[in-house]
N, C-alpha and C positions, 0 to 999 in steps of 0.2 A: 526780897525774895532771892533765894539761892537756887541754882540749878545744878543737878548732877545727872550723869548717864549710867544706866544699868547695863548688864551684860547683853541685853537684847537691843541695845542702842536706842531704848525708849526714853525720853527726857522725863526726869522726875523732878519735882519742884519742893523746896522746903518752904512752906507757907505758914505765916503767922496769922492765925485766926483769933477772933475775940477770945474764944474759950480755951485755945491751946495752939501749939506748933504741931503741924502735921507734914508728913512727906506725902505727896500725891502724885500720880502720873499725869501727863498731858491728856491722855485719853480719859482718865477720870474726870478731869476739869471740864472737857468737852462734853461728855455724856451728860453730865449733870448741870451744864450750862452755867458754870461758875465763872462769872465776869472777872477779867483781871482787876487788881486792886490799882486804883489810880485816883489821887486827891491832889488838888492845888495846895500849894504852900499857904496861901492866904486863908483858904477854908479851914485847914487844919488849925492854923493859929487862932482863927475866930472861934472855933467850937471849944478849943481848950480854954480860952479866956472868957468865954461866955458864961461859965459856971454850970453848963449843961452837957459836958462832954460825955457823961455815963449815958445819956440818952442819944445824943446826936452822932456818937461813934458808929451806931448801927446804920446810919445812912450810908457811909463810905467804907467802913471796915468789914472785911469778909467774916462770915459766921459758918461754923460747921453745919448750922441747920439748913444751909443751902443745898447740901447734899441729900437731905431728907425731905425737901419741900416738894409735894406733887403739884401737878398742874399742867398747863399747855403753854405754847409759846405765843400764840396769837389769840387772846381771850375776847377780842372785841371784833373779829372778823376782818382785819385789815386787808388780808389777801383777797377776800371776797369782794371788797369794795374798791379795789384799785382799778381804775378806769384807763389810765395810760401809765407806763412806768413812773413810779414816784408820786403819783396823784391819786388820792382817795376821794371818792364822792359818795359818802354814806348818807349825809343829810342834804336836802335840795339846796339850802342857802350857802352851804359852806364846802369848800375845798380844803383838803389836808395835803400839804405838800412837803414830802420828806427831802430835805436838802443836803443832809450830811449824816454819816454814821458815827460822828465823833461827839464827845462831850468834854467840858472842862474837867469833870470828875465823873466817876461811875457810881450811880445810885445803886445799891444792892437790891432795892425793890423794883428796878426798872421793869416796865411791862413790854419793853422792846429789847429784851436780852437777845433775841435772835438777830438783831441788827447791830446794836451798839458795841463799838470797838472791834467790829469785823468788817471785812469787805462784803458788801451787800449789793445785790441787783435790785433792791427795793428803793434805793436812792435815785432821785430823778436824774437820768442821764442827758435829757434834752429838754430845756426849759421852753423851747419854741413850740414843741409838740404839746407841752402842758398848756401853754397859753392858747393854742389852737383849740384844744378841748374847751377850756373856760370860756373862750370868745363865742363858742357855739351853744352855750348853756347860760342863757340870761338870768335864770333863777338863781344862779350862784352869785352872792353879793359880797362874799368875803372869803379870803384865802388865809389859812393859818401855815406859816413856815414852822416847821418842827424837824425832828430827826431822831436822834442826835439834837445838837443845839445849834441853831443858826448863828449864833454869836461866837462859835469857835472859828467861823469863816471870816475872812477879812472884810472890811467894809467895801472894798472894791468888788469882791465877789457877790456880796449882798446886793450892791448896785446893779451888777449884771443881771441877777435874778430878777430884781424889781423892774429892770428895763422892759421885760417880757410882759409884765402885769399892768403897768401904768396905763398903757393905751386902751385897756378894756374898760369901757365906759360903765358897764353894769357893776363892776367892782366898787364897793363903797368904802371897804376897809381891808387893810393888810395888817395881820397880826403876826407877832414873832413871839413863839413860846420858848422860854429860857429859864434856866436856873444860874445862869452866869452872874446875876446880881448877888447871888449868895456865894457862888464859887470863886469868882474873879471880878469883883465890881470895878476893877482898873480897866477892864476891857472897854467900859464905857467913858473913859477918858479920851477916846479917839477923837480927834478933832474933826475927822471927816464924817462922823455919825450925824450931827445936826443937819447936814446938808441932805443926807439920805432921807431923813424924816421930813425936811422941807420939800424935797422932790414929791414925796407922797402927798403931802398937804396940797401943793400946787396942781397936782393932778385931780384934785377934787376927791381924795380918799383920806380916811382917818388912819394915822399910824398908831398901833396899839401893841404895847408889850405885855404879855402875859407872863408874870413873874411866878416863881415857883418856890416860895418860902413855906416850909413845912413846920417851922418851929421858930418862935421869937428869938431863940439864941442864934439863928442864921442871919438875922438882920442886923448887919454891921453899921457902924456910923458912916463907913465909905459907901455902902449900898444906899443908905438914906440920902446922902448928899447927891448921888448920881440920879436917883429918882426924882428928887426936888428940882435938879437942874433940867432934866428932860421935860418934866411936866411943864416948866416955864416956857419950853420951846414948842408946847402943843401936843406932846405925846401923852396919849392915854395909858393908864396902867390898870390891870387886873391881877388877881392872885389866885392861883390854885394850890391847894395842898392836898396831900394824901394821908388819911387816917392810918397810922402805922403803929402796930404793937411795939411797946417798950420805947417808942420814940416820942409820940405826942398823944397817946390815947388817954388824955386827961383833959377835962374841960377847962381847967384852969390855964393850962398851957395854950390850948388853942384859942380861948377867948383872948389871952394876952397877945398872941399872934395876930389874930384878926383886928384888935384894937390898934395895934401898932402900925399894921397895914393901912388902917383907915386914916390914922394920924398923919402919915407921910404921903397920903394921896393914892394909895394902891387899894382899889375896891376889892374886897374878899368876894370871890366868884363861885368857886367850886371847892367842897371839901369831898374828895373821891374816896370811896371804898376801896381798899387795897384789892387788886385783882389776883385771881388764882393762877399766877404765873408760875411755871416750873422753876424752882431755884429760888422763889421769892414769896410763896404762898404762906410762909410763917409770919409774914408781917400782917395778915389779915386779922381784923377784929370782929367777933361775932356781930351780927346786925342788931341785936338787942342791946348789946353794950354801946354799939355805935349810936344808936337812937338815944340812949341815956347821955352820952357825951354831948351830942347836939343840943339836947334839952338843957344841959348844964352851961354849954356855951352861950345860948340865947338868954339864959337867966342872968348872965354876966355882962351883956352888952347892952348899949343903949339901942334905941330903934334904928337910928341912922347908920348903926354899924352892922346890923343884921342883914346883909346883903348876899349871903352864900346860901347855895343849896347843897344838901347832902346827896351825892350822885353816885349811881353805879354805872359805869360805862360798860354796858353788857353788848353782847353779840347783836341782840335785838334792837338796841337803842340806848340813849341815855335815860336812865331811870331815876327819878327823884324818890328816895326813900322817906316816907312821910311819918309813920308811926306804927306802933305795935298796939292794937285795939284790945279792949277787954274781952272780946270774942276770941282772942288768942290767934289773930291774923296779923300779918304785916301789910301795912296798907302803902301802896306806891302809885306813881304815875309816870307816864312818859314824857320827859322833858323834850326829848328829840326821838324821832322815829322816822324811818324810810317811808312808812305808810302815813300821810298827813293826818288822816282821820283818827289815828290812835293818840296823836300828841294831845296832852292835857287830860286824858282819860285815867280816872282812878281804877285800880284793880288791886286784889289781895290774894295772898296765899297763906295757908297755914303755917304757923311759926314752928320752927324746929330749933332748940336751944343752941346746938352747934352750928347753925347756919351762918355763913359768911357771904353768900352769893345766891343769886336767884335761882340758880340750878340746884341749890341745896334744899330749896323749899318745894313740897310736892304741889303738883297741879290739880288742886281740888276746889 
């Protein structure tokens, strides 16, 4: 990226997009929530040698479509569910703790564009205050460390955060949501990491890494070695993927991704419908196509590999997308909801061919 100054002393950037090179002003980037380009050397090398570069480049390389993608910056009501700075409590059993605004690389489809790569007051400033809240809420049995990516923090910083969580007896698991296994697997070479996970174990809690492999081409041999080594030390692994137009909207690719995850001991957990995020909604796939892809994935996997749910993380809750019925209605159920009585209940809405999100379906 090159930067120039115009006569009004406004910075202008010469940016290389996937489609073309453009000169854009700083204001234009900010107004359109275009995240800076940032990618690790190891990830760039991996996607080039994977044979899938033409798909995987869309994950990290900017596109001019980002200027034309409508949407909002908080699609799941994170502001409304923040109970103390940095801690969200949307579902009874789970706390979501934002520990950093930084990531190893910047995903172009990120649903936290409002935070990532910027100074943000949504990141927890006081973990003692967070722990106080959790200690007063015995229904909360697990905490997910997220951000940003917790593994961009040093292991000593992670230990300091965990120090506040380990004494809370009703916490049964501590999860770490990360894409660093794809972006920088060498981060997990740190000799101090096993002791962190052992501390969690000794406190009577399960350490869980929620990996983020969107495509089989992201699963490097280095990532596989790190997963196997940490599993041998008692760390559990889950995987969440996002269904992304031009990247993995293909049942063959996603079936291969989930089969590879299963092979190395990472349980496929969620396949997320991409969210209508400003600057990223061009990644959305219509719900009908998404259901066709999910059906194709399941046709290619063995029974023990079919552990994922097709999920829409909506403002009202986590919605499992089930099927498009012969009656022309999309059938769904709440996998999680703030209202306990709604969890597990099936509901439906009339299908609209262009619909990519619950709000695109009429309430009838």
